[in-house]
C-alpha positions in Angstrom: 84.6 142.5 309.2 80.9 142.6 310.2 78.2 141.9 307.6 75.9 144.6 306.4 73.1 143.2 308.5 75.3 143.0 311.6 76.3 146.6 311.0 72.7 147.7 310.8 71.6 145.7 313.9 74.5 147.2 315.9 73.8 150.6 314.7 70.1 150.4 315.5 70.8 149.2 319.0 73.4 152.0 319.6 71.4 154.9 318.3 68.2 154.7 320.3 68.1 158.3 321.5 65.7 160.7 319.7 68.0 163.6 320.6 70.9 161.8 318.9 68.7 161.2 315.8 67.7 164.9 315.7 71.3 166.0 315.8 72.7 163.5 313.3 69.8 163.8 310.8 69.6 167.5 310.7 68.8 168.8 307.2 68.7 165.3 305.7 65.8 164.9 303.3 64.1 162.1 305.3 60.3 161.6 305.1 57.8 158.9 306.0 54.3 158.0 304.7 51.3 158.1 307.0 50.4 154.7 305.5 52.8 153.4 308.1 51.0 154.8 311.2 47.2 154.4 310.5 46.3 154.6 314.2 48.3 157.8 315.0 46.4 161.1 315.5 47.7 164.2 313.7 49.5 165.6 316.8 51.5 162.3 317.2 52.4 162.2 313.5 53.9 165.7 313.7 55.7 165.3 317.0 57.1 161.9 316.1 58.4 163.2 312.8 60.1 166.1 314.4 61.6 164.1 317.3 63.2 161.6 315.0 64.9 163.8 312.5 62.4 163.8 309.6 61.8 167.0 307.6 58.7 166.0 305.8 55.8 163.6 305.8 53.8 162.1 302.9 50.1 162.1 303.4 48.5 158.8 302.6 45.4 158.7 304.8 45.0 159.7 308.4 43.7 157.4 311.1 42.9 154.9 308.4 40.8 157.2 306.3 42.3 157.6 302.8 39.9 160.4 301.6 42.3 163.2 302.6 40.4 166.1 300.9 37.4 165.3 303.1 39.4 165.2 306.3 38.3 167.9 308.8 42.0 168.9 309.2 41.9 170.3 305.7 38.4 172.0 305.8 38.3 175.6 304.8 37.9 176.7 308.5 40.7 174.5 309.7 43.4 174.3 307.0 45.3 177.5 308.0 45.7 176.1 311.5 46.8 172.8 310.1 49.5 174.5 308.0 50.6 176.5 311.0 51.0 173.2 312.9 53.1 171.7 310.1 55.3 174.8 310.1 55.7 174.9 313.8 56.9 171.2 313.7 59.5 172.3 311.2 58.0 169.9 308.6 56.8 170.0 305.0 54.4 167.9 303.1 56.4 165.8 300.7 53.5 164.4 298.7 49.7 164.1 298.9 49.0 160.5 297.8 45.7 159.6 296.1 44.3 156.3 295.1 43.3 157.4 291.6 43.9 154.8 288.9 44.3 155.9 285.3 44.0 152.6 283.3 40.2 152.6 283.2 38.5 152.6 279.9 34.8 153.1 281.0 34.1 156.8 280.6 32.1 157.1 283.9 34.7 155.3 286.0 37.5 157.2 284.3 35.9 160.6 285.0 35.5 159.6 288.7 39.2 158.7 289.0 40.4 161.9 287.3 38.0 164.0 289.4 39.3 162.4 292.5 42.9 163.1 291.5 42.0 166.8 290.9 40.6 167.0 294.5 44.0 165.8 295.8 45.8 168.3 293.5 43.7 171.1 295.0 44.6 169.9 298.5 48.3 169.6 297.6 48.2 173.2 296.3 46.6 174.4 299.5 49.3 172.7 301.6 52.2 173.9 299.4 53.0 170.2 298.6 55.0 169.6 295.4 53.4 166.3 294.3 50.3 164.3 294.0 50.7 160.5 293.5 48.4 158.5 291.2 48.5 154.9 289.9 48.5 153.4 286.5 46.6 150.5 288.0 45.4 147.2 286.6 42.0 145.6 286.0 41.4 142.4 287.9 40.7 140.6 284.6 44.0 141.7 283.1 46.4 138.8 283.4 49.1 140.1 281.0 52.5 140.6 282.5 52.7 144.2 281.3 50.1 146.7 280.1 49.1 146.7 276.4 49.5 149.7 274.2 45.9 151.1 274.6 46.2 150.8 278.4 49.5 152.7 278.4 48.0 155.3 276.1 45.0 155.9 278.4 47.3 156.2 281.4 49.5 158.7 279.5 46.5 160.7 278.5 45.3 160.8 282.1 48.7 162.0 283.3 48.8 164.7 280.6 45.3 165.9 281.5 46.1 166.0 285.2 49.4 167.7 284.5 47.6 170.5 282.7 45.3 170.9 285.7 48.2 170.8 288.2 50.6 173.1 286.4 49.1 176.5 287.4 48.9 175.2 290.9 52.7 174.4 291.1 51.9 170.7 291.6 53.5 167.8 289.8 51.5 164.7 289.2 53.6 161.6 289.7 52.8 158.0 288.7 54.1 155.4 291.1 56.1 152.4 289.9 53.5 149.9 291.2 51.2 147.1 290.0 51.3 146.8 286.2 53.7 149.7 285.9 57.0 148.6 287.5 59.3 148.1 284.6 61.4 150.9 283.3 60.4 150.2 279.7 56.7 150.5 280.5 57.1 153.6 282.7 59.4 155.3 280.2 56.9 154.7 277.4 54.1 156.2 279.4 56.0 159.2 280.6 57.3 160.0 277.1 53.7 159.8 275.8 52.4 162.0 278.6 55.1 164.6 277.5 54.4 167.1 280.3 56.7 169.1 282.6 54.1 168.7 285.3 54.2 164.9 285.2 56.9 162.8 286.8 57.6 159.5 288.6 57.3 158.3 292.2 60.0 155.7 292.2 59.0 153.0 294.5 62.4 151.4 294.5 61.1 148.2 296.2 58.7 147.4 293.4 61.1 147.9 290.4 63.6 145.6 292.2 61.2 143.0 293.6 58.6 142.8 290.9 60.6 143.7 287.7 64.0 142.4 288.8 65.8 145.7 287.9 69.0 146.8 289.5 68.6 150.3 290.9 71.4 151.7 288.8 69.6 150.6 285.7 66.2 152.0 286.8 67.7 155.4 287.6 69.6 155.5 284.4 66.4 154.9 282.5 64.0 157.0 284.5 66.1 159.5 286.4 64.9 162.6 284.6 61.3 161.9 285.8 62.0 161.0 289.4 60.4 163.5 291.8 59.8 161.4 294.9 60.8 158.0 296.1 59.5 155.2 298.4 62.1 153.0 300.2 61.4 149.8 302.2 63.0 146.5 302.7 61.8 142.9 302.4 63.0 139.3 302.4 62.0 136.3 300.3 60.9 136.4 296.7 57.7 136.4 294.7 54.5 136.0 296.6 56.5 135.0 299.7 58.1 138.4 300.1 57.6 139.9 303.6 58.4 143.4 304.7 61.2 143.7 307.3 63.0 146.5 309.1 65.4 148.5 307.0 68.6 146.7 306.2 67.3 143.2 307.4 66.1 142.1 304.0 67.6 141.7 300.5 66.5 144.9 298.8 69.6 147.0 297.9 68.6 150.2 299.7 72.1 151.5 299.9 72.5 151.2 296.2 69.1 152.8 295.6 70.1 155.8 297.7 73.5 156.1 296.0 71.8 155.8 292.5 69.6 158.7 293.4 72.5 160.8 294.7 74.4 160.1 291.6 71.9 162.0 289.5 71.6 164.9 291.9 68.1 163.9 293.1 66.6 166.8 295.1 63.5 165.0 296.5 62.8 163.2 299.7 63.9 159.7 300.7 60.6 158.5 302.0 59.9 155.5 304.1 56.7 153.6 303.1 55.9 151.1 305.8 52.6 149.4 304.7 51.2 149.0 308.1 47.6 149.8 307.0 47.7 146.9 304.5 49.9 144.5 306.6 48.9 144.9 310.3 51.2 142.0 311.2 54.4 143.9 310.5 56.3 145.9 313.1 54.6 148.8 314.8 55.4 152.3 313.4 57.1 153.4 316.7 59.7 150.8 315.9 59.9 150.8 312.1 59.8 154.5 311.4 62.3 155.3 314.2 64.5 152.5 312.9 64.4 153.9 309.4 65.4 157.3 310.6 68.4 155.9 312.5 69.7 153.6 309.8 69.1 155.6 306.6 69.9 158.9 308.4 73.3 157.5 309.5 73.9 156.1 306.0 73.2 159.5 304.3 74.8 161.6 306.9 78.1 159.7 307.2 79.3 158.2 303.9 81.9 156.1 305.8 79.2 154.4 307.9 76.8 153.6 305.1 76.4 149.9 305.7 72.9 148.9 304.7 
């Protein structure tokens, strides 16, 4: 019997046709983040997504510029055309991802971060996007393995405030499992304190596994009620030596992550986050994003062939 990696390599080699991908991935909730294609223009993002079976994209910068609300594509005199282009491509916006950090104690810095998050919430509402991502974050001087109680309280308060702002706009504010906030215990504490129906979790399944050493089944059991969006990616190695690799070539249990989400009736997108903007040495998006669509699309579309 072939190994999982051999299965994936064979599958990826066999399923190279975009037409095949479109047929096989029809109606599957696949998305990718624009973090993975920082040099693509808007037209290429939409066409590539459509051609490779994706039904949504997550906006995380465009052509390297992370200030999405200031992008001319979303200006008052352009946004209706942009929305029409998204619809014509049979796509939706899965999430609008900000860089806002909520840990900050300084009043001026905190106000700036919250204000920035509100700008992204406004953009998400204009695009009919369900979610805006924020970070808990971590000060460079903070060397503790997990955030202390005051930090968690500040993050929870920020989430609650942003949730109140987002609720009438039909947007959910989601904190990503990232940086200091990757353990289920920490995230559960913060989300309980936030206590808002308009606040949820972006489960970056790579980070809870690679940073907090959690099995996906455990994470989903602890945090499932809050999961509104997810990031999937693979890597190999451990600790500081981890390196991102194509889907199924590493040691991240992506198949189990997918099945854990399916076990709770998850209704969100299975979004590929390829960190090309931060790691220019990894595979180009034409390769990595298409590969994700083939491998995960086949896994999700054919339970008997799920061999990640």
